[in-house]
Residue, then its C-alpha position, 0 to 999 in steps of 0.5 A: m103236042n099242041n100245047i108245045l106248039l102253043l108254048v113255042a109260039t107265045i115265047a117267040f111272040a113275046w121275044i118279038l114284042l120285047s125286042f121291038a119295045g126296046w128299039l122303040w125305047v131307044f129311038v124315042s130316047a134318042k128323040m128326047h135327048g138329042t137329034l137323030l140324023k140319017p148318015i148322009e145328014f150326019t156328014e153334011k152337018l159334020e162338014a158344015d159345023n165346027g162341032q165336037i165329034i164323040d166316038v162313044r164305043e170302046s177305045t179297041l174298036y175306035k183304034r181300028s177305025h173311026i171318023l176323022g177328027s173324032r175323039n174316043i170318050a167312052a159311054m161309061n164316062f158320060l155316065q160318070g159326068k166326066s165328058g169335058l165337052r163344050k156346050d157352046r159347040d155342037i156335039f156329034l155323037y156315034d157308036d155302033n148300035l145307037r145304045d151308047a150314043v143315046r145314053a151318052a145324049k141322056s147323060l149330057s142332057k142331065q148335065g145341061f146340055e141343049k138337045n138342039k146341040v146333040f146330034i147322033l148318027r142314025g145306023g151307027f159308025n158302020r153306016y157312016e160314008g163320010k172320011k174315016t181312018k183306015 
């Protein structure tokens, strides 16, 4: 009985540790390839700049609701190097869970986009408080 409890505790601890490590990796990657902005900062920067707003979620989610003025470019397109974005304007990336936006930022970095022109919405689309469709 003690062995089973120890095994369960070990597995639970390992799962928590791996989950934390995965989150930490995404967070560090975001910092390496762009600037993470809290929702209010993201909104303020969007209003102040004439940037390219990119929703990297799947098209079905984009069609339901998205940030006004955004374009939908699925994360997979960035991985294939097919973003079609301008390098002379700021890029604002968002998704639901940060992972896809970070992957897109990493791909943009590999394509020669400057880190200081890439901004990522921290917390995802659901935390955004600016103007949205629907």
